C-alpha positions in Angstrom: 17.6 -13.8 30.9 15.9 -17.2 30.8 17.6 -20.1 32.3 16.6 -23.8 31.9 18.3 -24.7 35.2 15.7 -24.9 37.9 16.1 -24.6 41.7 14.1 -26.9 44.0 12.4 -24.3 46.1 10.5 -27.0 48.1 13.7 -27.5 50.1 13.8 -23.9 51.1 12.4 -22.3 54.2 9.1 -20.3 54.1 10.8 -16.9 53.8 13.0 -18.1 50.9 10.0 -19.7 49.2 8.1 -16.4 49.4 11.0 -14.6 47.8 11.3 -17.2 44.9 7.5 -16.8 44.4 8.0 -13.2 43.3 10.2 -14.2 40.4 9.7 -16.4 37.3 11.4 -19.8 37.4 13.9 -18.8 34.8 15.4 -16.3 37.3 15.5 -18.7 40.3 19.2 -19.6 39.8 19.9 -15.8 40.2 17.5 -15.5 43.1 19.4 -18.3 44.8 22.7 -16.4 44.2 21.3 -13.2 45.6 19.8 -15.0 48.6 23.2 -16.5 49.4 24.8 -13.1 49.5 22.0 -10.9 50.6 19.3 -13.1 52.1 19.9 -12.2 55.7 19.8 -8.5 54.9 16.6 -8.9 53.0 15.0 -11.0 55.8 16.0 -8.4 58.4 14.7 -5.5 56.4 18.1 -4.0 55.8 17.6 -4.5 52.1 14.3 -3.8 50.3 12.7 -6.2 47.9 13.2 -3.6 45.1 17.0 -3.5 45.9 17.0 -7.3 46.0 15.2 -7.5 42.7 17.6 -5.1 41.1 20.5 -7.4 42.2 18.8 -10.4 40.7 18.2 -8.6 37.4 21.8 -7.3 37.4 23.3 -10.7 37.9 20.9 -12.3 35.3 22.1 -9.7 32.7 25.7 -10.3 33.6 25.2 -14.0 33.3 23.5 -13.6 29.9 26.4 -11.4 28.6 28.9 -13.9 30.0 27.1 -16.8 28.3 27.0 -14.9 25.0 30.8 -14.2 25.3 31.5 -17.8 25.9 29.6 -18.8 22.8 31.5 -16.1 20.8 34.8 -17.4 22.1 33.9 -20.9 21.0 33.1 -19.7 17.5 36.5 -17.8 17.4 38.3 -20.9 18.7 36.6 -23.2 16.1 37.3 -20.7 13.4 41.0 -21.2 13.8 40.6 -24.7 12.5 39.0 -23.3 9.3 41.9 -20.9 8.9 44.3 -23.8 9.1 42.3 -25.8 6.6 42.2 -22.8 4.2 46.0 -22.5 4.4 46.1 -19.1 6.1 49.2 -20.2 8.0 52.2 -21.2 5.8 54.6 -21.9 8.6 54.4 -25.6 9.6 55.4 -24.9 13.2 52.6 -22.4 13.6 50.1 -24.9 12.1 51.4 -27.6 14.4 51.2 -25.4 17.5 47.6 -24.3 16.6 46.5 -27.8 16.0 47.9 -28.9 19.3 46.0 -26.1 21.0 42.8 -27.1 19.2 43.2 -30.7 20.3 43.4 -29.6 23.9 40.0 -27.9 23.5 38.7 -25.6 26.2 41.6 -26.4 28.5 44.2 -25.1 26.0 46.3 -22.0 26.5 44.8 -20.7 23.3 41.2 -21.1 24.6 42.1 -19.3 27.8 43.9 -16.6 25.8 40.8 -16.0 23.7 38.6 -15.9 26.8 40.9 -13.3 28.4 41.5 -11.0 25.4 39.2 -8.8 23.4 39.9 -10.5 20.1 37.8 -9.6 17.0 37.9 -12.8 15.0 39.8 -16.1 14.6 42.7 -14.6 12.7 43.2 -11.9 15.3 43.0 -14.5 18.0 45.7 -16.7 16.4 48.1 -13.9 15.6 47.6 -12.2 18.9 48.3 -15.5 20.6 51.5 -16.0 18.8 52.6 -12.4 19.4 51.9 -12.9 23.1 53.8 -16.2 23.3 56.8 -14.8 21.6 56.8 -11.6 23.7 56.5 -13.7 26.8 59.5 -15.8 25.7 61.6 -12.7 25.1 60.7 -11.3 28.6 61.5 -14.6 30.2 64.9 -14.8 28.5 65.7 -11.3 29.6 64.9 -12.1 33.2 66.7 -15.5 33.2 69.9 -14.3 31.5 69.8 -10.7 32.6 70.1 -9.3 29.1 68.2 -6.6 27.2 66.6 -7.7 24.0 65.0 -4.4 23.1 66.9 -4.5 19.8 64.7 -7.4 18.7 61.6 -5.6 19.7 62.6 -2.5 17.7 64.0 -4.3 14.6 61.6 -4.1 11.7 63.8 -4.5 8.6 64.0 -8.0 7.1 67.8 -8.0 6.9 67.9 -8.0 10.7 66.5 -11.5 10.8 68.9 -13.3 8.3 71.7 -15.4 9.6 74.8 -13.7 8.2 77.2 -12.6 10.9 77.3 -9.0 9.5 73.6 -8.6 9.8 73.4 -10.3 13.2 75.9 -7.8 14.5 73.4 -5.0 13.7 71.3 -6.2 16.7 72.9 -4.9 19.9 72.9 -7.5 22.6 73.6 -5.9 25.9 73.7 -7.0 29.5 71.1 -5.2 31.6 72.4 -3.1 34.4 
């Protein structure tokens, strides 16, 4: 719950300074947050100092968990580069796409995906990212062309994905009604 960011309490009014004085400096950023949202209620006595303190501690715990998750996400993101270097991905287009995402850093779609998903490790993140992108593409094609591509979602046998006309006819393309 410690935070190196400090708040200049000398610019605050007397009431706010008295509130800050009840907390260690490492919590002042969170006190500032709580004062912004609940300062008037605290000053008017509609909120007790105990309730206010509980809010400060709650937001500090949340912030600490959030920071830890951000660090874990960075480790997972960086781990994808190690997977590429180790040859975990044989398909050159997958490698190229991942490398492009890695070059974009925190602003990449992959980084945002990792942040938003409960991924377990770097391999899980990369594979889930590809699955999500491919599923998204299928859904977009269905919407744009008013077709049903459920046959592709359900197809599991390798022969469904070869290029012969006889095998391609096994997948039923149908117009959505």
